[in-house]
C-alpha positions in Angstrom: 94.0 52.2 120.2 97.3 50.4 120.8 98.7 51.2 124.2 101.7 49.0 124.8 104.9 49.4 122.8 108.6 49.2 123.6 109.1 52.5 121.8 109.2 55.3 124.4 110.8 58.1 122.4 111.4 59.3 118.9 114.3 61.2 117.4 113.2 64.7 116.1 114.8 66.4 113.1 116.9 68.7 115.3 118.4 65.7 117.1 116.3 66.0 120.3 114.4 63.1 121.8 110.6 63.4 122.3 108.2 61.1 124.0 106.5 58.7 121.6 102.8 59.4 121.6 100.6 57.1 119.4 97.7 59.5 119.6 99.6 61.9 117.3 99.7 59.2 114.6 95.9 58.8 114.8 95.5 62.6 114.7 97.7 62.9 111.6 95.7 60.1 109.8 92.4 61.7 110.7 93.6 65.1 109.3 94.7 63.5 106.1 91.4 61.6 105.8 89.3 64.7 106.6 91.1 66.6 103.8 89.5 64.3 101.3 86.1 64.0 103.0 86.8 61.0 105.4 85.2 61.1 108.8 85.6 57.5 110.2 87.5 58.1 113.4 87.4 54.4 114.4 89.1 53.5 111.1 91.7 56.1 111.7 92.4 54.6 115.1 92.6 51.1 113.7 95.1 52.2 111.0 97.1 54.0 113.7 97.1 50.8 115.8 98.5 48.9 112.9 101.2 51.4 112.3 102.2 51.3 116.0 102.3 47.5 115.9 104.6 47.5 112.9 106.8 50.1 114.5 107.0 47.9 117.6 108.0 44.9 115.5 110.6 47.0 113.7 112.2 48.5 116.8 112.2 45.9 119.6 113.8 46.3 122.9 113.3 50.0 123.2 114.6 51.1 119.9 114.3 54.8 118.9 112.9 55.5 115.5 113.2 58.9 113.7 110.2 61.1 112.9 110.7 60.2 109.2 110.7 56.5 110.0 107.4 56.8 111.9 105.9 58.7 109.0 107.2 56.3 106.4 105.5 53.5 108.4 102.2 55.4 108.4 102.4 55.8 104.6 103.1 52.1 104.2 100.1 51.1 106.3 97.8 53.4 104.5 98.9 52.1 101.1 98.9 48.4 102.1 95.4 48.8 103.6 94.0 50.1 100.3 93.7 53.8 101.4 95.8 55.3 98.6 94.0 58.6 98.5 94.5 59.1 102.3 98.1 58.1 101.8 98.5 60.8 99.2 96.8 63.4 101.4 99.2 62.3 104.2 102.2 62.8 102.0 101.0 66.3 101.2 100.5 66.9 104.9 104.1 65.8 105.6 105.4 68.1 102.9 103.4 71.0 104.2 104.7 70.5 107.7 108.3 70.5 106.4 107.7 73.8 104.6 106.1 75.3 107.7 109.2 74.3 109.7 111.3 76.1 107.2 109.2 79.2 107.4 108.2 78.9 103.8 104.5 77.9 104.2 101.7 79.0 106.4 101.5 80.7 109.8 100.4 77.9 112.1 103.0 76.0 114.1 102.5 73.3 116.6 98.8 74.0 116.9 99.4 77.6 117.9 97.9 80.3 115.8 100.5 83.0 114.9 100.0 86.3 113.2 103.6 87.1 112.6 105.8 84.7 110.5 108.8 84.6 112.8 110.7 82.0 110.9 110.3 83.9 107.6 111.5 87.1 109.4 114.6 85.3 110.9 115.4 83.8 107.5 115.1 87.2 105.8 117.3 88.9 108.5 119.9 86.2 108.1 119.9 86.6 104.3 120.2 90.4 104.7 123.1 90.0 107.2 124.9 87.6 104.9 124.6 90.1 102.1 125.4 93.2 104.1 122.0 94.8 103.6 120.6 94.4 107.1 121.5 98.0 108.0 121.2 101.3 106.1 125.0 101.7 106.4 125.5 98.4 104.6 122.8 99.2 102.0 124.6 102.6 101.3 127.8 100.7 100.7 126.1 98.7 98.0 124.8 101.9 96.4 128.2 103.6 96.5 129.9 100.5 95.0 129.7 99.5 91.4 128.0 96.2 92.4 124.5 97.2 93.4 123.2 95.3 90.3 124.5 92.1 92.0 122.3 92.9 95.0 119.3 93.5 92.8 119.7 90.2 91.0 120.2 88.2 94.2 117.2 89.9 95.9 115.0 89.2 92.9 116.0 85.5 92.9 115.2 85.1 96.6 111.8 86.6 96.0 111.1 84.4 92.9 112.0 81.3 94.9 109.1 81.9 97.2 106.7 82.0 94.3 108.1 78.8 92.9 107.3 77.1 96.3 103.8 78.5 96.1 103.2 77.1 92.6 104.6 73.7 93.5 102.3 73.5 96.4 99.3 74.2 94.2 100.4 71.6 91.7 101.0 69.1 94.5 97.2 69.2 95.3 96.7 67.7 91.8 93.6 69.6 90.6 91.9 70.1 94.0 92.6 73.8 94.2 90.0 75.8 92.3 90.6 79.3 93.7 93.9 81.0 94.4 93.7 84.1 96.6 96.6 86.5 96.6 95.9 88.9 99.5 97.9 91.5 101.3 97.9 95.1 102.4 98.1 98.1 100.0 101.2 98.2 97.8 102.6 94.9 99.0 103.2 93.7 95.4 100.1 91.5 94.8 100.0 92.2 91.1 103.6 91.1 90.3 103.3 88.2 92.7 100.2 87.0 91.0 101.8 87.2 87.6 104.9 85.3 88.6 102.9 82.5 90.2 100.8 82.3 87.1 104.0 81.9 84.9 105.1 79.0 87.2 101.7 77.3 86.9 101.6 77.7 83.1 104.6 75.3 82.8 102.3 72.6 84.2 99.4 73.4 81.9 97.4 75.4 84.4 95.9 78.8 83.7 94.7 81.5 86.1 91.5 83.3 85.3 91.0 86.6 87.2 87.7 87.6 88.7 88.1 91.4 88.6 86.6 92.4 91.9 86.7 96.1 91.0 83.6 95.4 88.9 81.8 94.1 92.0 81.7 97.4 93.9 78.3 98.3 95.1 76.6 101.5 93.9 78.5 104.4 95.4 75.6 105.6 97.5 75.6 102.2 99.3 79.3 102.4 100.2 80.2 102.9 103.9 81.6 106.4 104.7 84.4 107.5 107.0 84.1 110.1 109.7 84.7 112.9 107.2 81.9 111.8 105.0 84.2 110.3 102.3 83.2 107.0 100.6 85.4 104.2 101.9 86.7 101.9 99.2 89.1 100.1 101.6 86.4 98.1 103.4 85.1 94.7 102.1 81.6 96.0 102.7 82.0 98.2 99.7 81.9 95.1 97.5 78.8 93.2 96.5 79.6 90.1 98.7 76.5 88.1 98.0 76.9 88.4 94.2 80.6 87.5 94.5 79.8 84.3 96.4 77.0 83.4 94.0 79.3 83.7 91.1 82.2 81.9 92.7 79.9 78.9 93.6 78.5 78.8 90.0 82.0 79.0 88.4 83.4 76.1 90.5 80.3 74.1 89.6 81.1 74.6 85.9 78.4 77.1 85.1 78.8 80.3 83.1 78.2 83.6 84.8 77.7 87.1 83.6 80.1 89.4 85.4 79.0 93.0 86.2 80.9 96.1 85.3 81.5 99.1 87.6 81.5 102.6 86.2 83.8 104.7 88.4 82.6 107.9 86.7 79.0 107.4 87.7 79.6 105.2 90.8 77.1 102.6 89.5 77.3 98.8 89.1 76.0 97.5 85.8 74.9 93.9 86.0 75.2 91.0 83.4 77.9 92.4 81.2 80.7 89.9 80.5 80.4 86.1 80.3 82.9 83.9 82.2 83.3 80.2 82.6 86.0 78.2 84.4 87.5 75.3 82.4 89.0 72.1 83.9 92.6 73.4 83.5 91.8 76.8 84.9 92.0 78.2 88.4 90.0 81.2 89.6 92.2 84.1 90.8 91.2 86.6 93.4 93.9 89.3 93.7 92.6 91.6 96.4 93.3 93.4 99.6 90.4 91.5 101.3 91.1 88.0 100.1 91.4 86.6 103.6 88.1 88.2 104.7 85.8 85.2 105.3 82.7 86.8 103.9 84.4 87.2 100.5 84.6 83.5 99.7 82.3 81.8 102.2 80.6 79.9 99.3 83.9 78.1 98.5 85.1 75.1 100.7 88.4 75.7 102.3 90.1 72.7 100.6 89.4 74.3 97.3 91.3 77.5 98.1 95.0 78.2 98.2 95.6 81.5 100.1 98.8 83.5 99.5 99.6 86.5 101.7 102.3 89.0 100.8 103.8 91.7 102.9 106.9 93.9 102.9 108.7 92.1 105.7 111.6 94.5 105.5 114.4 93.6 107.9 116.5 96.7 107.8 117.9 98.7 110.7 118.4 102.4 110.5 121.4 104.1 112.3 119.3 104.7 115.4 116.1 103.0 116.5 114.3 99.8 115.6 113.8 98.1 112.3 112.1 100.0 109.5 108.3 99.7 109.7 106.8 97.5 107.0 103.9 99.9 106.5 106.3 102.8 105.8 107.9 100.9 102.9 104.4 100.4 101.5 103.5 104.0 102.0 106.5 105.1 100.0 105.7 102.7 97.3 102.1 103.9 97.0 103.2 107.6 97.1 105.5 106.9 94.1 102.9 104.8 92.2 100.1 107.3 92.8 102.2 110.2 91.7 103.6 108.3 88.6 100.5 106.6 87.3 97.4 108.0 88.9 98.1 111.8 88.9 97.5 111.6 92.6 99.2 114.2 94.8 101.5 112.4 97.3 100.2 114.6 100.0 96.8 113.0 99.6 98.3 109.5 99.7 100.1 110.4 102.9 97.1 112.1 104.5 94.7 109.2 103.8 97.1 106.5 104.8 95.5 106.1 108.3 92.3 104.9 106.6 94.3 102.3 104.7 96.0 101.1 107.9 92.7 101.0 109.8 91.2 98.7 107.1 94.3 96.5 107.1 94.2 96.0 110.9 90.5 95.3 110.8 90.0 93.2 107.7 93.4 91.6 106.9 95.7 91.1 110.0 93.1 89.1 112.1 92.9 86.4 109.3 96.6 85.9 108.8 96.6 82.5 110.5 94.3 81.1 107.8 96.8 81.5 104.9 98.7 78.7 103.1 101.7 80.6 102.0 103.5 83.7 103.2 105.6 85.7 100.8 108.0 88.4 101.6 107.7 91.1 98.9 110.3 93.4 100.4 113.4 94.0 98.2 116.6 95.2 100.0 117.4 97.7 97.2 114.0 99.4 97.0 114.5 102.3 99.5 117.4 103.7 97.4 115.2 103.4 94.3 112.1 104.9 96.0 114.1 107.8 97.4 115.1 108.8 93.9 111.4 109.2 93.1 109.9 110.6 96.3 112.7 112.8 97.8 112.1 115.8 95.5 108.7 116.5 97.1 108.9 114.8 100.5 110.4 117.9 102.2 107.5 119.9 100.9 105.0 117.5 102.3 106.6 117.7 105.8 106.2 121.4 105.8 102.6 121.3 104.6 101.5 118.9 107.3 103.6 120.7 110.0 101.2 123.7 109.3 98.2 121.5 110.0 98.6 120.5 113.7 95.2 118.7 113.7 96.7 116.1 111.3 98.9 114.5 113.8 98.9 111.1 112.2 100.1 112.5 108.9 102.7 114.7 110.6 104.2 111.7 112.4 104.3 109.6 109.3 105.8 112.4 107.2 108.6 113.0 109.6 109.3 109.3 110.0 109.7 108.5 106.3 111.6 111.7 105.8 114.1 110.9 108.6 114.4 107.3 107.2 115.1 108.3 103.6 117.5 111.1 104.8 119.8 108.3 105.8 119.6 106.4 102.5 121.8 106.9 99.4 119.6 107.3 96.4 120.2 105.3 93.2 121.5 107.1 90.2 119.7 107.0 86.9 122.2 104.5 85.7 121.8 102.3 88.8 118.0 102.3 88.4 118.4 101.2 84.8 119.8 97.9 86.2 116.6 97.0 87.9 115.1 94.1 86.0 112.0 94.8 83.9 110.1 92.1 85.7 111.1 93.2 89.2 108.3 93.7 91.7 109.6 97.2 92.2 108.8 98.2 88.6 105.1 97.9 89.6 105.6 101.1 91.5 108.5 103.1 89.9 107.5 102.2 86.3 109.3 100.6 83.4 107.9 97.1 83.9 108.2 94.6 81.0 105.3 92.6 82.5 102.0 92.7 80.6 99.6 92.7 83.6 
């Protein structure tokens, strides 16, 4: 590897100077080559040496190139040396790093694994502050005004932009992606997010084909049970993981499979029910809580997957205390949805929420650093809308659980969401009518115009 160069520093994007390290060029080339199956480290070092020599010739006497100029030189060397595929992979790598810096893509930064997308949180908080919805007081001003519809439209647009970025990233891989995974905790908005990504991909001739994992539940008697003896549907071990992996591998290989069907009335899985084959312009979709769990897709190579994670990264501060808990927003969503569409008593949703959280912390959160795209599914106007639906029975739930001192988790959660919504102005019926038919929130409150 080249060791001598008059270049000692490079100019970073933020204007700071950083030491020039030729090893980083070799590393970047190796990563690009590895993404398309290349493993020749000596060749990577040779190409890096050539890029360094050309930089030295272009910046004599201690000149200081920018990061972009260094990367442009690497691309030129790769293309001139006949390594067009590696050059393309390197260009994709550059683009991905740019999105990571902006907080729009992934969770890994500078080689450090993160489980909280800090850049996305800061960007969200800045957006909220600029739109006077970073506090409940500011949010209430919107509700009391005649302009709350403006906030709805701006919020929906910011959410949709994230999904456009995700679709563009899939398209940029030019046919390599064969499986898109949309994962996230309960009631984070996976269904609407999946639909909107699909609409973006359709404009480029791509189609998503869903593998309905509900049909891959194991027979009920084989499900794990919780400490109360209830069957646990929230754990990935409730799914027939070997069969899922067998079918995924076959589909990617161009074979036809026979999907099973799960009968929720009998608790039995019925094999070989529905044929499915993946065509060249189709991408397999996995929309599931446990999409990041390694055992779910271990038969699929990582470079064939594109993993999207969605969470309600709510950046809203109540009158007193810290920011609203993301899990509380999702709990309220699920209480409303279960009551509206599943004839499920909100008290049961609240009482079983600790099982949901336990599964999330065990099977989702530890794998966040593996994702390719992080989406914020929180909408600033949703608490006023959710209050309109949940407030009539929330006081009753608080009293019910106060009478059950052994259910401390439910008591704490009930009081916390009650105290939160007590500060929030509810939307009127006329205000709620302004929520767009394809809004993510319609997934929970009803009235969606999306055909899921």
